[in-house]
Backbone as CSV, one residue per row, in Angstrom:
resi,resn,N_x,N_y,N_z,CA_x,CA_y,CA_z,C_x,C_y,C_z
1,MET,-28.353,24.922,3.554,-27.299,24.138,2.898,-26.258,25.097,2.380
2,ASN,-24.908,24.797,2.775,-23.834,25.602,2.102,-22.792,24.807,1.171
3,PHE,-21.876,25.507,0.821,-20.826,24.762,-0.179,-20.148,23.610,0.571
4,LYS,-19.899,23.729,1.918,-19.310,22.759,2.533,-19.969,21.410,2.341
5,SER,-21.236,21.368,2.363,-22.137,19.998,2.208,-21.841,19.619,0.671
6,VAL,-21.754,20.492,-0.217,-21.365,20.198,-1.609,-20.113,19.486,-1.723
7,ALA,-18.975,20.075,-1.225,-17.696,19.721,-1.251,-17.453,18.354,-0.599
8,ILE,-18.230,17.946,0.612,-18.321,16.801,1.342,-18.767,15.807,0.161
9,ALA,-19.968,16.008,-0.404,-20.534,15.074,-1.309,-19.635,14.727,-2.400
10,TYR,-19.050,15.719,-3.071,-17.977,15.508,-4.089,-16.764,14.648,-3.700
11,ASP,-16.325,14.863,-2.348,-15.137,14.149,-2.051,-15.630,12.662,-1.856
12,GLN,-16.822,12.450,-1.461,-17.183,11.022,-1.138,-17.266,10.320,-2.587
13,ALA,-17.797,11.073,-3.592,-17.737,10.613,-4.897,-16.320,10.181,-5.423
14,ARG,-15.352,10.983,-4.925,-14.059,10.955,-5.559,-13.425,9.741,-4.773
15,GLU,-13.830,9.267,-3.563,-13.234,8.013,-2.867,-13.968,6.842,-3.682
16,LYS,-15.228,6.930,-4.325,-15.796,5.976,-4.845,-15.340,5.747,-6.222
17,TYR,-15.243,6.881,-7.079,-15.037,6.786,-8.370,-13.358,7.150,-8.802
18,GLY,-12.670,7.748,-7.901,-11.391,8.039,-8.083,-11.222,9.146,-9.071
19,LEU,-10.273,9.092,-10.102,-9.952,10.080,-10.981,-11.242,10.487,-11.822
20,SER,-12.186,9.488,-12.115,-13.130,9.841,-12.995,-14.431,10.331,-12.136
21,ALA,-14.220,10.947,-11.000,-15.427,11.433,-10.074,-15.819,12.484,-10.788
22,TYR,-15.189,13.457,-11.513,-15.836,14.696,-12.280,-16.951,14.256,-13.246
23,ARG,-16.770,13.034,-13.735,-17.863,12.645,-14.649,-19.394,12.519,-13.837
24,HIS,-19.189,12.373,-12.444,-20.336,12.170,-11.829,-20.821,13.399,-11.074
25,ILE,-20.359,14.596,-11.569,-20.501,15.896,-10.805,-21.985,16.210,-10.890
26,SER,-22.928,15.997,-11.878,-24.156,16.397,-12.038,-25.153,15.519,-10.899
27,LYS,-24.572,14.181,-10.889,-25.251,13.255,-10.040,-24.949,13.626,-8.654
28,VAL,-23.864,14.262,-8.228,-23.518,14.488,-6.855,-24.397,15.799,-6.577
29,LEU,-24.568,16.804,-7.271,-25.330,18.028,-7.252,-26.714,17.510,-7.042
30,GLU,-27.226,16.693,-7.724,-28.588,16.151,-7.851,-29.106,15.452,-6.545
31,SER,-28.063,14.892,-6.016,-28.268,14.134,-4.741,-28.558,14.911,-3.643
32,LEU,-28.205,16.261,-3.741,-28.359,17.275,-2.693,-29.545,18.079,-2.764
33,LYS,-30.520,17.756,-3.947,-31.517,18.402,-4.179,-32.741,18.482,-3.149
34,GLU,-33.003,17.230,-2.543,-34.002,16.952,-1.643,-33.755,17.644,-0.357
35,THR,-32.481,17.648,0.172,-31.877,18.302,1.277,-32.076,19.868,1.246
36,HIS,-31.718,20.268,0.070,-31.963,21.758,-0.249,-33.411,22.241,0.000
37,LYS,-34.230,21.274,-0.516,-35.660,21.586,-0.751,-36.131,21.746,0.829
38,GLN,-35.582,20.622,1.687,-36.119,20.680,2.991,-35.775,22.105,3.737
39,ASP,-34.666,22.572,3.363,-34.099,23.854,4.063,-34.625,25.046,3.466
40,PHE,-35.341,24.953,2.317,-35.778,26.017,1.478,-37.091,26.609,2.158
41,LYS,-37.119,27.969,2.230,-38.273,28.652,2.573,-38.830,29.782,1.529
42,GLY,-39.859,29.524,0.809,-40.268,30.271,-0.314,-41.238,29.654,-1.112
43,ASN,-41.290,30.178,-2.287,-42.631,29.872,-3.212,-42.091,29.106,-4.378
44,ASP,-40.925,29.255,-4.699,-40.370,28.692,-6.124,-39.030,28.006,-5.868
45,HIS,-39.150,26.699,-5.356,-38.008,25.880,-5.173,-37.211,25.650,-6.295
46,GLU,-37.562,25.357,-7.494,-36.864,25.006,-8.555,-36.110,26.120,-8.961
47,GLN,-36.634,27.339,-8.953,-35.736,28.614,-9.350,-34.427,28.736,-8.230
48,SER,-34.995,28.413,-6.948,-33.754,28.713,-5.908,-32.765,27.455,-6.215
49,TRP,-33.295,26.190,-6.395,-32.301,25.275,-6.791,-31.395,25.379,-7.900
50,ARG,-31.890,25.885,-9.161,-31.145,26.268,-10.303,-30.111,27.127,-9.814
51,SER,-30.492,28.231,-8.965,-29.518,29.164,-8.636,-28.327,28.636,-7.741
52,PHE,-28.725,27.789,-6.682,-27.991,27.128,-5.858,-27.102,26.375,-6.573
53,LYS,-27.626,25.436,-7.612,-26.706,24.383,-8.342,-25.757,25.248,-9.284
54,GLY,-26.065,26.376,-9.869,-25.184,26.940,-10.692,-24.161,27.568,-9.924
55,LYS,-24.285,28.335,-8.915,-23.328,28.974,-7.999,-22.247,27.844,-7.446
56,ASN,-22.880,26.694,-7.042,-22.037,25.797,-6.436,-21.419,24.954,-7.383
57,LEU,-21.731,24.856,-8.598,-20.918,24.151,-9.624,-19.852,24.878,-9.826
58,GLU,-19.733,26.236,-10.020,-18.583,27.123,-10.021,-17.596,26.843,-8.848
59,LYS,-18.293,26.907,-7.724,-17.257,26.684,-6.585,-16.654,25.283,-6.463
60,LEU,-17.566,24.283,-7.029,-16.933,22.770,-6.805,-15.876,22.733,-7.829
61,ILE,-15.984,23.419,-9.118,-14.894,23.100,-9.995,-13.569,23.800,-9.539
62,GLU,-13.842,25.054,-8.885,-12.739,25.699,-8.106,-11.988,24.698,-7.346
63,HIS,-12.937,24.172,-6.542,-12.319,23.169,-5.338,-11.501,21.875,-5.987
64,VAL,-12.189,21.562,-7.098,-11.526,20.316,-7.879,-10.117,20.738,-8.546
65,LEU,-10.113,21.875,-9.047,-8.961,22.399,-9.739,-7.842,22.881,-8.755
66,LYS,-8.100,23.333,-7.655,-7.332,24.120,-6.814,-5.819,23.284,-6.639
67,THR,-6.087,21.934,-6.181,-5.085,21.174,-5.781,-4.181,20.855,-7.162
68,GLU,-4.794,20.426,-7.931,-4.225,20.007,-9.200,-3.419,21.099,-9.885
69,LEU,-4.093,22.324,-9.900,-3.344,23.577,-10.340,-1.912,23.777,-9.613
70,GLU,-1.932,23.636,-8.353,-0.836,23.771,-7.404,0.292,22.876,-7.839
71,LYS,-0.094,21.770,-8.444,0.836,20.772,-8.688,1.729,21.180,-10.080
72,ILE,1.069,22.125,-10.796,1.795,22.576,-12.134,2.058,24.047,-11.820
73,GLY,2.191,24.450,-10.638,2.701,25.859,-10.488,1.656,26.909,-10.675
74,LEU,0.316,26.662,-10.892,-0.583,27.789,-11.316,-1.597,27.866,-9.982
75,ALA,-2.421,28.798,-10.188,-3.463,29.281,-9.101,-4.811,29.684,-9.586
76,ILE,-5.645,29.849,-8.800,-7.009,30.027,-9.305,-7.682,31.050,-8.466
77,GLU,-8.374,31.905,-8.945,-9.217,33.015,-8.296,-10.544,33.160,-8.897
78,ASN,-11.493,33.576,-7.961,-12.804,33.794,-8.527,-13.019,35.108,-9.095
79,GLY,-13.472,34.870,-10.467,-13.673,35.996,-11.476,-14.818,36.942,-10.921
80,SER,-15.853,36.463,-10.434,-16.901,37.419,-10.034,-16.518,38.305,-8.869
81,SER,-15.569,37.846,-8.039,-15.143,38.641,-6.820,-14.333,39.645,-7.398
82,LEU,-13.475,39.368,-8.440,-12.505,40.532,-9.031,-13.449,41.521,-9.606
83,GLU,-14.562,41.048,-10.397,-15.358,42.151,-10.913,-16.153,43.036,-10.098
84,ARG,-16.554,42.513,-9.049,-17.492,43.144,-8.113,-16.694,43.967,-7.125
85,ARG,-15.455,43.859,-6.905,-14.745,44.894,-6.030,-13.862,45.784,-6.733
86,SER,-13.791,46.998,-6.315,-12.778,47.898,-6.859,-11.347,47.645,-6.716
87,GLU,-10.321,48.227,-7.275,-8.900,47.948,-7.319,-8.647,48.295,-5.901
88,ALA,-9.338,49.293,-5.352,-8.746,49.853,-4.011,-9.023,48.788,-2.847
89,ASN,-9.870,47.740,-3.124,-10.427,46.937,-2.273,-9.866,45.641,-2.560
90,LEU,-8.851,45.385,-3.470,-8.064,44.164,-3.746,-6.661,44.144,-3.442
91,SER,-6.169,43.016,-3.183,-4.883,42.681,-3.012,-4.116,43.348,-4.315
92,VAL,-2.742,43.478,-4.079,-1.861,43.854,-5.217,-1.946,42.823,-6.366
93,LEU,-1.762,41.539,-5.920,-1.963,40.549,-7.004,-3.403,40.311,-7.807
94,SER,-4.339,40.683,-6.877,-5.683,40.431,-7.601,-5.845,41.708,-8.448
95,ALA,-5.478,42.807,-8.055,-5.654,44.036,-8.755,-4.972,43.901,-10.134
96,LYS,-3.739,43.387,-10.102,-2.904,43.152,-11.499,-3.735,42.184,-12.294
97,LEU,-4.330,41.178,-11.715,-5.093,40.103,-12.571,-6.271,40.855,-13.180
98,LYS,-6.999,41.536,-12.295,-8.193,42.252,-12.934,-7.801,43.271,-14.177
99,ARG,-6.635,43.985,-13.919,-6.359,44.954,-15.074,-5.984,44.140,-16.359
100,GLN,-5.391,43.070,-16.205,-4.953,42.225,-17.403,-6.268,41.870,-18.080
101,LEU,-7.463,41.721,-17.645,-8.581,41.304,-18.367,-9.655,42.217,-18.841
102,LEU,-9.243,43.564,-18.434,-10.122,44.703,-18.736,-10.218,44.885,-20.309
103,VAL,-11.460,45.021,-20.888,-11.751,45.227,-22.287,-11.884,46.783,-22.510
104,ASP,-11.268,47.214,-23.543,-11.407,48.654,-23.715,-12.811,48.919,-24.717
105,TYR,-13.527,49.732,-24.145,-14.771,50.038,-25.009,-14.748,51.474,-25.387
106,GLY,-13.506,51.954,-25.456,-13.300,53.367,-25.940,-13.991,54.463,-24.997
107,GLU,-14.811,55.310,-25.543,-15.467,56.410,-24.594,-16.264,55.675,-23.668
108,TYR,-16.581,54.447,-23.694,-17.538,53.813,-22.699,-16.766,53.088,-21.611
109,GLY,-15.489,53.306,-21.702,-14.754,52.910,-20.547,-14.259,51.547,-20.649
110,TYR,-13.623,50.822,-19.587,-13.026,49.544,-19.573,-14.050,48.616,-18.537
111,HIS,-14.040,47.423,-19.240,-15.124,46.551,-18.570,-14.541,45.086,-18.403
112,PHE,-14.863,44.509,-17.308,-14.518,43.172,-16.980,-15.223,42.174,-17.700
113,PRO,-14.738,41.235,-18.298,-15.541,40.216,-19.197,-16.026,39.294,-18.182
114,ASP,-17.257,38.449,-18.569,-18.043,37.630,-17.881,-17.045,36.373,-17.750
115,SER,-16.565,36.317,-16.399,-15.556,35.200,-16.218,-15.796,34.618,-14.769
116,ASP,-16.071,33.387,-14.724,-16.234,32.822,-13.589,-15.113,32.463,-12.622
117,LEU,-14.091,32.075,-13.379,-12.724,31.684,-12.601,-11.586,32.207,-13.460
118,ILE,-10.586,32.556,-12.748,-9.319,33.063,-13.406,-8.171,32.134,-12.931
119,ILE,-7.490,31.613,-14.030,-6.336,30.793,-13.772,-5.059,31.518,-14.019
120,TYR,-4.081,31.519,-13.076,-2.936,32.527,-13.348,-1.715,31.798,-13.052
121,ASN,-0.709,32.377,-13.446,0.680,31.873,-12.833,1.163,32.843,-11.923
122,PRO,1.200,32.333,-10.632,1.810,33.106,-9.526,3.179,33.854,-9.575
123,GLU,3.881,33.083,-10.479,5.302,33.284,-10.603,5.527,34.597,-11.505
124,THR,4.682,34.570,-12.412,4.928,35.822,-13.588,3.594,36.783,-13.309
125,CYS,2.807,36.481,-12.492,1.486,37.244,-12.258,0.748,37.493,-13.486
126,LYS,0.857,36.512,-14.342,0.005,36.485,-15.575,-1.253,35.627,-15.765
127,VAL,-2.410,36.075,-16.375,-3.413,35.289,-16.444,-3.252,34.353,-17.547
128,ILE,-3.499,33.291,-17.244,-3.401,32.110,-18.284,-4.780,31.920,-18.925
129,ALA,-5.845,31.690,-18.197,-7.086,31.525,-18.865,-8.259,32.161,-17.883
130,SER,-9.266,32.664,-18.779,-10.544,32.904,-18.214,-11.433,31.809,-18.300
131,VAL,-12.170,31.593,-17.280,-13.047,30.211,-17.381,-14.558,30.529,-17.313
132,SER,-15.414,29.974,-18.139,-16.851,30.228,-17.873,-17.416,28.791,-17.545
133,VAL,-18.244,28.709,-16.418,-18.768,27.429,-16.004,-20.240,27.593,-16.094
134,LYS,-20.822,26.592,-16.892,-22.396,26.567,-16.853,-22.746,24.991,-16.932
135,THR,-24.006,24.785,-16.435,-24.540,23.351,-16.314,-24.846,23.053,-17.754
136,THR,-25.283,23.838,-18.704,-25.722,23.484,-19.875,-25.313,24.586,-20.914
137,LEU,-25.170,24.137,-22.184,-24.802,25.129,-23.041,-25.707,26.021,-23.563
138,ARG,-27.049,25.945,-23.225,-27.995,27.051,-23.317,-27.700,28.407,-22.566
139,GLU,-26.842,27.980,-21.395,-26.563,29.216,-20.432,-25.388,29.798,-20.923
140,ARG,-25.488,30.920,-21.699,-24.378,31.924,-21.979,-23.207,31.341,-22.707
141,VAL,-23.287,30.287,-23.501,-22.053,29.747,-24.228,-21.705,30.869,-25.421
142,ALA,-22.715,31.545,-26.011,-22.545,32.681,-26.988,-21.814,33.719,-26.260
143,GLN,-22.163,34.082,-25.042,-21.473,35.141,-24.392,-19.951,34.723,-24.155
144,THR,-19.660,33.464,-23.923,-18.192,33.266,-23.831,-17.513,33.291,-24.889
145,GLY,-18.137,32.837,-26.212,-17.459,33.210,-27.449,-17.207,34.687,-27.879
146,TYR,-18.297,35.561,-27.476,-18.179,36.867,-27.559,-16.973,37.672,-26.968
147,TRP,-16.901,36.944,-25.669,-15.730,37.614,-24.833,-14.264,37.271,-25.121
148,ASN,-14.242,35.968,-25.772,-12.998,35.427,-26.310,-12.703,36.424,-27.559
149,LEU,-13.871,36.718,-28.391,-13.372,37.632,-29.403,-12.928,38.858,-29.005
150,LYS,-13.532,39.505,-28.036,-13.108,40.761,-27.476,-11.909,40.843,-27.038
151,LEU,-11.401,39.832,-26.342,-10.182,39.653,-25.613,-8.934,39.486,-26.703
152,LYS,-9.351,38.741,-27.786,-8.363,38.489,-28.708,-8.187,39.744,-29.660
153,SER,-9.089,40.689,-29.671,-9.129,41.853,-30.489,-7.953,42.819,-29.810
154,GLN,-7.534,42.629,-28.635,-6.728,43.661,-27.934,-5.320,43.043,-27.782
155,PRO,-4.180,43.762,-28.137,-2.750,43.274,-28.080,-2.524,42.931,-26.496
156,THR,-3.133,43.665,-25.599,-2.733,43.244,-24.230,-3.527,42.010,-23.706
157,THR,-4.461,41.623,-24.409,-5.355,40.477,-23.852,-5.498,39.295,-24.727
158,LYS,-4.770,39.414,-26.013,-4.910,38.524,-26.844,-4.495,37.119,-26.574
159,VAL,-3.436,36.992,-25.575,-2.807,35.662,-25.137,-3.616,34.929,-24.194
160,ILE,-4.361,35.605,-23.574,-5.465,34.845,-22.465,-6.254,33.886,-23.055
161,LYS,-6.230,32.591,-22.773,-7.107,31.797,-23.093,-8.571,31.674,-22.574
162,VAL,-9.543,31.716,-23.367,-10.917,31.647,-22.740,-11.429,30.309,-22.997
163,ILE,-11.935,29.666,-21.824,-12.284,28.299,-21.958,-13.752,28.067,-21.256
164,PHE,-14.333,27.010,-21.548,-15.679,26.669,-21.026,-15.763,25.427,-20.455
165,ILE,-16.274,25.266,-19.278,-16.344,23.974,-18.573,-17.827,23.663,-18.239
166,SER,-18.277,22.499,-18.557,-19.666,22.119,-18.255,-19.917,20.815,-18.264
167,PRO,-20.840,20.294,-17.345,-21.290,18.922,-17.271,-22.144,18.479,-18.530
168,ASP,-22.536,19.559,-19.343,-23.157,19.368,-20.472,-24.466,18.427,-20.382
169,GLU,-25.298,18.867,-19.329,-26.401,18.127,-19.158,-27.582,18.103,-20.109
170,ASP,-27.334,18.789,-21.286,-28.420,18.607,-22.292,-27.825,17.840,-23.363
171,ASN,-26.484,17.563,-23.206,-25.859,16.611,-24.146,-25.760,17.261,-25.573
172,THR,-25.366,18.484,-25.525,-25.017,19.409,-26.781,-23.625,18.944,-27.466
173,LEU,-22.712,18.558,-26.449,-21.282,18.352,-26.927,-21.021,17.061,-27.421
174,ALA,-21.830,16.069,-27.016,-21.419,14.619,-27.517,-20.771,14.274,-28.949
175,GLN,-21.586,14.955,-29.897,-21.198,14.593,-31.415,-20.427,15.751,-31.958
176,ARG,-19.406,15.505,-32.762,-18.715,16.350,-33.432,-19.466,16.801,-34.659
177,LYS,-19.667,15.967,-35.519,-20.360,16.086,-36.883,-21.561,15.129,-36.952
178,PRO,-22.615,15.738,-37.383,-22.988,17.018,-37.595,-22.997,17.656,-36.286
179,ALA,-22.676,18.969,-36.007,-22.558,19.603,-34.686,-23.829,20.351,-34.458
180,LYS,-24.123,20.135,-33.208,-25.326,21.125,-32.703,-24.778,22.531,-32.600
181,LYS,-25.528,23.507,-32.363,-25.153,24.817,-32.407,-24.178,25.058,-31.391
182,GLY,-24.495,24.740,-30.175,-23.562,24.972,-29.066,-22.293,24.361,-29.380
183,ARG,-22.050,23.302,-29.861,-21.063,22.523,-30.143,-20.178,23.084,-31.185
184,ALA,-20.736,23.852,-32.224,-20.256,24.703,-33.162,-19.647,25.925,-32.649
185,ILE,-20.198,26.595,-31.813,-19.866,27.771,-30.967,-18.561,27.453,-30.317
186,VAL,-18.673,26.409,-29.548,-17.300,26.230,-28.904,-16.116,25.789,-29.597
187,GLU,-16.379,25.107,-30.565,-15.314,24.722,-31.398,-14.593,25.800,-32.146
188,VAL,-15.419,26.918,-32.529,-14.968,28.097,-33.190,-14.460,29.210,-32.296
189,ASP,-15.289,29.380,-31.280,-15.244,30.650,-30.490,-14.658,30.468,-29.247
190,THR,-14.165,29.316,-28.757,-13.275,29.241,-27.463,-12.021,28.669,-27.841
191,ASP,-11.110,28.780,-26.745,-9.819,28.244,-26.938,-9.863,26.889,-26.527
192,GLY,-10.905,26.273,-25.612,-11.214,25.066,-25.117,-12.364,24.945,-24.417
193,THR,-12.934,23.513,-24.517,-14.111,23.390,-23.816,-13.879,21.904,-23.262
194,TYR,-14.265,21.965,-21.765,-14.011,20.572,-21.071,-15.262,20.041,-20.505
195,VAL,-15.407,18.794,-20.763,-16.767,18.335,-20.172,-16.594,17.307,-19.127
196,MET,-17.488,17.562,-18.227,-17.532,16.856,-16.935,-18.943,15.990,-17.058
197,SER,-19.068,14.868,-17.890,-20.116,14.146,-18.274,-20.023,12.582,-18.175
198,GLN,-20.966,11.913,-17.807,-20.866,10.466,-18.036,-20.875,10.074,-19.333
199,THR,-21.510,10.918,-20.291,-21.545,10.473,-21.583,-20.204,10.620,-22.348
200,THR,-19.910,9.509,-23.137,-18.553,9.480,-23.951,-18.894,10.609,-24.955
201,ILE,-17.822,11.552,-25.062,-18.067,12.509,-26.216,-17.054,12.263,-27.377
202,GLU,-17.512,12.799,-28.430,-16.384,12.825,-29.585,-15.652,13.907,-29.549
203,GLU,-14.279,13.659,-29.000,-13.216,14.780,-28.624,-12.697,15.370,-29.958
204,SER,-12.289,16.611,-29.795,-11.420,17.013,-30.819,-10.359,18.014,-30.173
205,ASP,-9.475,18.882,-31.021,-8.600,19.614,-30.531,-9.239,20.687,-29.447
206,LYS,-10.406,21.103,-29.534,-10.992,22.123,-28.843,-11.926,21.482,-27.728
207,VAL,-12.540,20.437,-28.044,-13.487,19.975,-27.011,-13.098,18.474,-26.468
208,LYS,-12.879,18.520,-25.208,-12.238,17.206,-24.583,-12.950,17.043,-23.176
209,MET,-12.692,15.786,-22.645,-13.161,15.504,-21.329,-12.235,16.321,-20.412
210,PHE,-12.876,16.503,-19.190,-12.255,17.602,-18.297,-10.835,17.055,-17.723
211,ASP,-10.488,15.738,-17.837,-9.277,15.454,-17.396,-8.233,15.771,-18.196
212,LYS,-8.268,16.186,-19.516,-7.417,16.906,-20.307,-7.027,18.385,-19.944
213,LEU,-7.708,18.759,-19.155,-7.646,20.454,-18.956,-6.278,20.779,-18.331
214,ILE,-5.803,19.932,-17.313,-4.500,19.990,-16.709,-3.389,19.975,-17.736
215,GLU,-3.415,19.155,-18.369,-2.370,19.001,-19.572,-2.293,20.108,-20.351
216,ASP,-3.411,20.721,-20.791,-3.564,21.912,-21.772,-2.892,23.127,-20.884
217,LEU,-3.380,23.304,-19.702,-2.838,24.426,-18.701,-1.449,24.431,-18.780
218,ALA,-1.024,23.106,-18.601,0.702,23.082,-18.498,1.200,23.577,-19.755
219,VAL,0.627,23.222,-20.810,1.369,23.895,-22.146,1.281,25.250,-22.271
220,TRP,0.076,25.821,-21.847,0.005,27.200,-21.788,0.851,27.951,-20.697
221,ARG,0.954,27.320,-19.540,1.750,27.738,-18.626,3.316,27.833,-19.322
222,ASP,3.640,26.798,-19.998,5.032,26.846,-20.505,5.198,27.927,-21.545
223,GLN,4.155,28.046,-22.386,4.203,29.209,-23.243,4.169,30.623,-22.602
224,ASP,3.438,30.867,-21.546,3.728,32.127,-20.700,5.094,32.414,-19.935
225,ILE,5.629,31.226,-19.737,6.949,31.346,-19.243,7.888,31.592,-20.328
226,ALA,7.817,31.046,-21.321,8.753,31.402,-22.429,8.558,32.735,-22.791
227,THR,7.384,33.319,-23.028,7.176,34.683,-23.403,7.761,35.476,-22.425
228,SER,7.659,35.331,-21.178,8.186,36.064,-20.028,9.689,36.080,-20.163
229,ASN,10.228,35.026,-20.366,11.806,35.104,-20.467,12.263,35.766,-21.776
230,SER,11.580,35.822,-22.781,12.030,36.376,-24.004,11.706,37.948,-23.823
231,VAL,10.815,38.475,-23.034,10.791,39.944,-22.760,12.026,40.222,-21.910
232,ASP,12.187,39.362,-20.825,13.299,39.726,-19.945,14.553,39.951,-20.549
233,ALA,14.799,38.933,-21.600,16.052,38.854,-22.264,16.088,40.193,-23.143
234,ARG,14.996,40.712,-23.827,15.288,41.733,-24.617,15.504,43.061,-23.926
235,ARG,14.940,43.161,-22.490,14.986,44.373,-21.681,16.459,44.238,-21.227
236,SER,17.121,43.166,-21.045,18.419,43.085,-20.592,19.674,43.273,-21.650
């Protein structure tokens, strides 16, 4: 089974549920588990399935976002691909994006943050947001907060938004107060968290349903354009 099967299953859900299809993303992935098992050759299917599900959730969110981002003049790139490849093996644009995200560790060099997806403005070649994607908040949510703090600590990277996207399968984000640990972390240590769940969550300025993401990105895009115009004006 490959990602094409996942994309087809999601597109079928979109035909059925329309704009709210994102709320059924966990169900779409789970519907493919038995087919994945039939194709599996090995001893531990559950472990293989968890790996497949995590990787394809990331790809599926990229698939879902791509068209919507194009409508507001933004684009998306796979962060893992940027981290893996040297600048010499990247396009000029990709190399620029990678350099914008590097964190300075002094004598220990520059290192790329854990970033599953990169959202950027192709007009200005500026990174707008670094995105972490996980099925539950048990998976590296604290690391997302860590990288946000590191990026905010540098003048060159402090404007980049660090956001978290999750189906929240363990239902950590549903309640604002009293907050579970994962909800507290994303409220304080991310620039935004977007939930793809059938559960109705108690939204805040930081934690919202996934359909609010494009609106927020449009605001951040405008801020980027305004900053770029201001820099150009000072240079002239």
